[in-house]
N, C-alpha and C positions, 0 to 999 in steps of 0.2 A: 735545654740543649746548650752546648758550648758554642764558642764563636765560630769554629770551623764548621760545625753542623749548621749553624745559622747561615753561613755563606753558601752552603750547598742548597739550602731551601730558598734563599733569596734569588740565586741565579735561576732556579726553575720558575719561580713566580714572576720575576721581572722580565724574563725573556719569552715566556710562553703564555702569560695572561696579562690582563689589565687590572688585576686586583691590587689592593694597597696593603703591603706588609707593614705591620707596626711592631718594631723591635723594642721589647721592654727588658730593662736590666738595670742593676745598680751602677752607681758611678764608677768609672774606671774599668769596667769589665771589657770594654773594647767595641761598643756598639758602633760609634762613628767610624773608627778605624776599619772595622769589618765592612761597613757599607762602602767606604771609599775603595777598599781593596776589591770588592765585588764589581764596582763600576769599572775599575781598570781591567779586570779579568774578562768582563763581557764587552769591553770596548765601548763604554758609554761616558758621555760628558757628565760632570757632577756640579749641581747647584745646591749649596746649603742655605737653608732659611732658619735663622735662629728666632723662632717665634716668640721667645721670651723677651726679645728686644724690639719687636715690631708692633706697629700700630695698624689699624685697619686700612689706612691709606697706603701703607707699604704693600698691601696685598691686592687691593682692588684698584689702586691708582687714584689720581686726583681728578675730580670732575671738571669738565670744561663744556662750554656751550658752543655749538655750531648752528648758527641761525637760531631756530627755536627748539633745537634738540639737544638734550643733555647726553654727553659721552663721558667715559672714564679713560684716562690715559693708561697705556700699557705699562706695568711696573718694569723697572730697569732689569730685574732678574728674569723676567718671563722669556723662555726660549722661543726663538723665531719659528715660524711655521716650517721653514726649510732648513732649520738647524739640524746638526747631527743628533742622533738619538741621545737623549739626556735623562738622567735620574734627578728629580727634584727631591731633595732630602728635607722634609719638614721636621726639624729637630726641636726638642723641648716643647712639643705640642701642648702638654698639660702645664707649661709654665707661662702660657700667654697671660699677660697681666690684665688685659681688658677683656670683658665679656664679649664685646663686639668683634674682637680679633679672633677669638675662638669660634664664634658663630660664622665669621667670614670663611675661615679655613675648613669648616665643616663640609661645605660643598665640594671643596677641592680634593679632599681625601676620599670622597665617595667614588667608587668605580663607575665609569659611564655606562648608561643603558645601551643595549645592543643597537648599533647603528648611529650612536651619538658620540660626542666628544666630551672629555672631561672638562669641567668648567670652573671658573672662579669669577663670580658676578657676571659681567658681560664678556669676559675673555674666554676663548676656547683654546684648549691645549691640543696641539697636533698629535696625531695618533701614535707617532713613533716615540713619544716621551712617556715616562712612567714616574710614579710618586712612591716614596717610602717614608715612613714615620718612625721616629725614635723618641722614647720617653723613659723617665725613671718611674719605678712602680709607686703607686699611691698607698704606701704602707706606713705612713707616718714619719718616715725618715727624711722626707724632702718637702720643700715648700712648693707643692704642686696642687693643681686643681683636679679632683676626681673626674674622670671622663664618664659621661652618662652612657647608658646601654645603647642608645640610638647611634652614638658615634662609634662605639666599639663594634657594633653590629655591621659596620661598613668596612672593617679592616680584618686582615688575618693577623692575629696577635701571636708573636713569636717570643716566648720567654727565654731569656739568655741568662745563664748562671756561670759563676766562676768554675773553672776546671783546671786543676793543678797540672795535669799531664799536657793539656792543650797549651797552657801558658809556658810550660817548660820547653815545648817544641818551638814556640814563637821566640822565647828568650834565646834559645840556641841559635836559631836562624838569624836573629838580629844582633847577635854577639853581645848580649848584655854582660855586665860585669860578672866575672867568674864567682866572686864571693857571694854576690846577690843570688845567683842561680843555685849555688850549692847550699846556701842557707835556706832558701825556700824549699829545696828538695828535701831537707830534713825537718822543716817546720811548715808544712803545707797549710796548717791552720792559720798561719799569719799572712797568707797570700791575700786574703780578704776577710775582714771581720764582720761583714754584713752580707752574708750569702744565703740567708734563710729564704724559704719559698714565700710566695705571695699569691693572693687570689685576685685575678682581674675581673672576676664575676662575669665571665663570658657565658652566654646561654644560647640555646638553639632558637632559631626563628626561621621563617620562610626564606628570608634573604640569606641567612647563614647556610641553609642546606643547598641553596643555589650556588653559593660560593664553593662548598664542598664538591658539588657536581663539577664545577669548572676546574677545580684543582685535579680531580680524578681523571677528567677527560684529557687534560693538557700537560700535566706534570707527572714526573716519576721521582718519588722520594725514596731514599733507603728505608727498608721496612721498619727499622728501629726509630725512625723519625716521624712516621705516619701519625702515631698517637699524639706527639707533640704538636704537629701542624694542625690536625683536625680539632684538638682540644682548644686551640686558639681561635677557632671559628664557631664551634657549637658547644664548647665546654667539655670538661673531662668525662663526666658521667655519660653524656650522649655519645662521645667519641669512643669510649670503651664498648658501649652497647653496639654501636655501628660496626666497629672493626671485628668484634666477636661474631656478629651476624655474617659479615663478609667471609670470615674464615670458615664458618659452617657451610656457607653457600659454595665455597670453592671445593669442599669435599663432596658435594652432591653432584652427580652427573648432570650435565646439561640435557634438557629434554629436546625432542625433535622439534617441538613448537618454538622453543627458544632459538634453536639454530636456524630454522627456516624463517621465522617472523621477526627476530630481533638480533640478526647476526652482528651488526656493527657494535652493539653493546656487549656481546658475549664473546667476540672473536678472540680477545686476549685470554680469557678464561679457557676457551676451547683449546687453544694452543698449549696451555700450561697443564692441562689435565694429565694425571698419571695414566699409564696404559690401561690399568684395570678399570678406571673411571671412564676412560675414552671408549673402551669396549662396550660399556653400558649405554653410553650415548649413541654409539653406532647401532646397537641392537634396537634401541627405541626408534631410531631414524628409519631403519629397514622396515620395522613393523608398521610405523605410521604410513610410509609410502606404499606399502602393500594394500592398506585399507583405503588410502586416499592419494592417488597419484596425480591429481589435478593441481598443478603448481602455477602460481603467478610468475611473471618474469623475475620479480624481486626474489621470490623463493628459489627459483632455479639458480640464480646467481649466488644466493647464499649457500645452496647445496654444493655448487662447484667450489666456492671459496672454502667451505669446511673440508672437502676432500683434499684441497690443495695444502692445508696445514698439517695433515696427518703424516706420521712417519711412513716410510715407503711400504713396509709390509702391511700395515693397517690400511693404508690407502688401497693397496691391491685387493685385500680381503673385502673392503666395503664396496668397491666398484664391481667386483665379481658378483657380490650378492645383489646389487642394484640392477645389473644387466639382465638378471632373470625376470625383471619386471619390465615388460615391453614399453609402456608409456615413459618410464623413467629412462630406459635405455635410449629411446629416441631423443630425449632431452640431452643426455650426456654426449650423444654423438653429434651435436651441433658444432659447426665449425668454430664458433667463438670459445668453446671449451677445449679445443685441441691441445693447447699448451698444458692444461691440467690433466686431461684424461687420456690423450692419445697413447702415451707410452704404456700406461696401465692396460689399455685395451689390446695393444699389440702383444703385450706379454701374455695376456689371457688367451689370445688367438694362437700363439705359439704353443701354449700348454695343451690347448684343445687338439691342435694338429699332432 
């Protein structure tokens, strides 16, 4: 993805999840500038950590004794618990010169478990703050330490590449020298001479699939970027298989069981179904309720919610069919469903009259 696409993805992840994005790209591609721009656009404070210049004491603080108890002083860069929402940028993660520095930051980039706070040794990061990582790729072009799979498995890896069109738009906006802009326009191969792809060796794991689930529940990425985002969590092969499976599932009509028993998970798919696919779902729902009209309260709410997302004519047709089933008619006529059902029932009554 290019820098502008990276910014779109970063905004989604940093504002809607507590996951840790890891931006990977060659020198000069705009990783740091893009992260700073995102912080401005989402109105977050920005704290940069140059890990290549830091020792473990800069991260965990200096130890001191209080009576018989050892404590560690809070680092000067650590955002206060009541500070404005802040993005902590762990730059040059794979340039940490000491092994213990890399081991110390390992805990910090790991997203917190549910109900817990992100931690660094004894320090707890307030829930309004987020962490983002940036590194150069370990492709032999840089003096960096390869990151092991356990560390990569805790981050959403976003691979950023040079894009001539994206750079030209930025250069125009920032009023770069006209000669420079026109030269690059005619010699795009000289914009960057080190833009080959690289393999971060990201692979699927239980934790990675949990992160994919979090991203799908909370974030909305442009369709052309979904592959790039999920590849940075579970690897390209798994991402291709997963998205192909999702595409095939979207073409399959939802079943009555899915609508009634798993509405929250399928609501978006239900709303996006084509009319012919929707008709198949409605037919299955009517058939299911004719054979088994004993619904739990959860299933009753799911049925009303499904009716509510249907286009007007399809809603009318489904309710008219369901009202022929007395137990289901009694359910739909409950006061709590008036907002969804009342207009349709009145229209049916008028037609009958």
